[in-house]
VOPAGU-2260 file (C-alpha; in pm, 1 decimal, decimal comma):
REM VOPAGU-2260
SITE   aa  ch    i         X         Y         Z
SITE  MET   A    0   -4673,8    2164,2   10385,7
SITE  VAL   A    1   -4684,6    2540,1   10326,5
SITE  ASN   A    2   -4303,1    2557,3   10340,5
SITE  ILE   A    3   -4270,4    2293,4   10068,6
SITE  ILE   A    4   -4516,9    2472,3    9839,0
SITE  SER   A    5   -4347,4    2806,4    9900,3
SITE  LEU   A    6   -4019,3    2642,9    9796,6
SITE  ILE   A    7   -4151,2    2458,6    9488,8
SITE  ILE   A    8   -4313,3    2762,6    9323,4
SITE  PRO   A    9   -3991,3    2972,9    9295,3
SITE  VAL   A   10   -3795,5    2669,1    9177,8
SITE  LEU   A   11   -4048,4    2598,8    8901,1
SITE  ALA   A   12   -4053,0    2966,6    8803,4
SITE  GLY   A   13   -3672,3    2966,4    8786,3
SITE  LEU   A   14   -3670,1    2654,8    8569,0
SITE  LEU   A   15   -3924,4    2813,4    8334,3
SITE  ILE   A   16   -3716,3    3130,3    8302,4
SITE  LEU   A   17   -3402,1    2923,0    8241,9
SITE  LYS   A   18   -3577,3    2725,5    7968,5
SITE  LEU   A   19   -3691,1    3046,4    7798,2
SITE  VAL   A   20   -3342,6    3196,7    7808,3
SITE  LEU   A   21   -3178,8    2880,8    7671,7
SITE  SER   A   22   -3429,2    2853,3    7387,7
SITE  GLN   A   23   -3349,9    3211,1    7282,9
SITE  ILE   A   24   -2977,5    3138,3    7284,3
SITE  GLY   A   25   -3037,4    2854,9    7037,9
SITE  CYS   A   26   -3220,3    3095,6    6808,5
SITE  ILE   A   27   -2932,9    3343,4    6826,7
SITE  TRP   A   28   -2680,1    3075,0    6735,1
SITE  LYS   A   29   -2892,9    2976,7    6434,5
SITE  ILE   A   30   -2898,1    3336,6    6311,1
SITE  VAL   A   31   -2520,5    3364,3    6360,9
SITE  ALA   A   32   -2461,3    3041,1    6165,9
SITE  ASN   A   33   -2691,9    3157,5    5885,7
SITE  SER   A   34   -2518,4    3494,8    5877,4
SITE  LEU   A   35   -2174,6    3337,5    5849,6
SITE  SER   A   36   -2278,0    3095,9    5575,9
SITE  GLY   A   37   -2456,6    3376,3    5390,8
SITE  PHE   A   38   -2153,5    3604,5    5420,1
SITE  VAL   A   39   -1925,8    3333,9    5282,2
SITE  CYS   A   40   -2165,7    3274,9    4991,8
SITE  LEU   A   41   -2185,0    3649,3    4921,3
SITE  TRP   A   42   -1808,5    3673,3    4930,3
SITE  LEU   A   43   -1766,0    3376,0    4696,1
SITE  LEU   A   44   -2031,4    3511,2    4460,9
SITE  ASN   A   45   -1857,3    3850,1    4450,2
SITE  LEU   A   46   -1522,4    3677,3    4404,4
SITE  LEU   A   47   -1659,9    3496,5    4099,7
SITE  SER   A   48   -1848,1    3799,4    3966,2
SITE  GLY   A   49   -1608,2    3824,4    3673,9
SITE  PHE   A   50   -1733,4    3486,9    3552,9
SITE  THR   A   51   -2097,6    3513,4    3657,3
SITE  GLY   A   52   -2165,8    3883,4    3602,5
SITE  ILE   A   53   -2358,9    3898,4    3929,4
SITE  LEU   A   54   -2231,2    4141,3    4191,2
SITE  LEU   A   55   -2414,5    4170,6    4522,5
SITE  PRO   A   56   -2289,4    4432,7    4766,8
SITE  ILE   A   57   -2214,6    4323,9    5120,8
SITE  ASN   A   58   -2412,9    4578,2    5321,8
SITE  LEU   A   59   -2661,7    4584,1    5608,3
SITE  VAL   A   60   -2962,6    4481,0    5398,7
SITE  THR   A   61   -2796,5    4186,6    5227,3
SITE  CYS   A   62   -2643,4    4071,4    5556,2
SITE  LEU   A   63   -2982,0    4085,6    5730,5
SITE  ILE   A   64   -3149,1    3890,8    5450,6
SITE  THR   A   65   -2880,9    3625,0    5456,6
SITE  GLY   A   66   -2880,5    3625,9    5837,2
SITE  PHE   A   67   -3247,3    3539,4    5860,7
SITE  LEU   A   68   -3279,6    3322,6    5550,9
SITE  GLY   A   69   -2930,5    3181,6    5504,1
SITE  VAL   A   70   -2842,7    3033,8    5165,9
SITE  PRO   A   71   -3203,5    3063,9    5037,0
SITE  GLY   A   72   -3162,1    3436,5    5103,7
SITE  ILE   A   73   -2863,4    3439,8    4868,5
SITE  ILE   A   74   -3074,6    3272,5    4602,2
SITE  LEU   A   75   -3347,6    3531,9    4659,5
SITE  LEU   A   76   -3097,6    3816,2    4623,8
SITE  VAL   A   77   -2954,0    3669,3    4304,0
SITE  LEU   A   78   -3301,5    3627,7    4155,4
SITE  GLY   A   79   -3379,4    3986,3    4250,2
SITE  GLN   A   80   -3058,4    4099,0    4081,1
SITE  LEU   A   81   -3141,8    3908,9    3763,3
SITE  LEU   A   82   -3487,6    4062,5    3736,1
């Protein structure tokens, strides 16, 4: 009985650690996807800046905002530029 309990506890702890690691990987992939979509939107917006008159630099701050917020971050940056 003691051998079974001493085997179950490390297995459960390992499964818990694995679940925590996998949940963090999902969060990282979401930030990467938001960053890529935000970068593409920034690039397209800068490409069309001759027509729109809005030019947002692609730097660390704008990339971080678009990385965490995605396309709504682009909208926030454009509204900030217009004010």
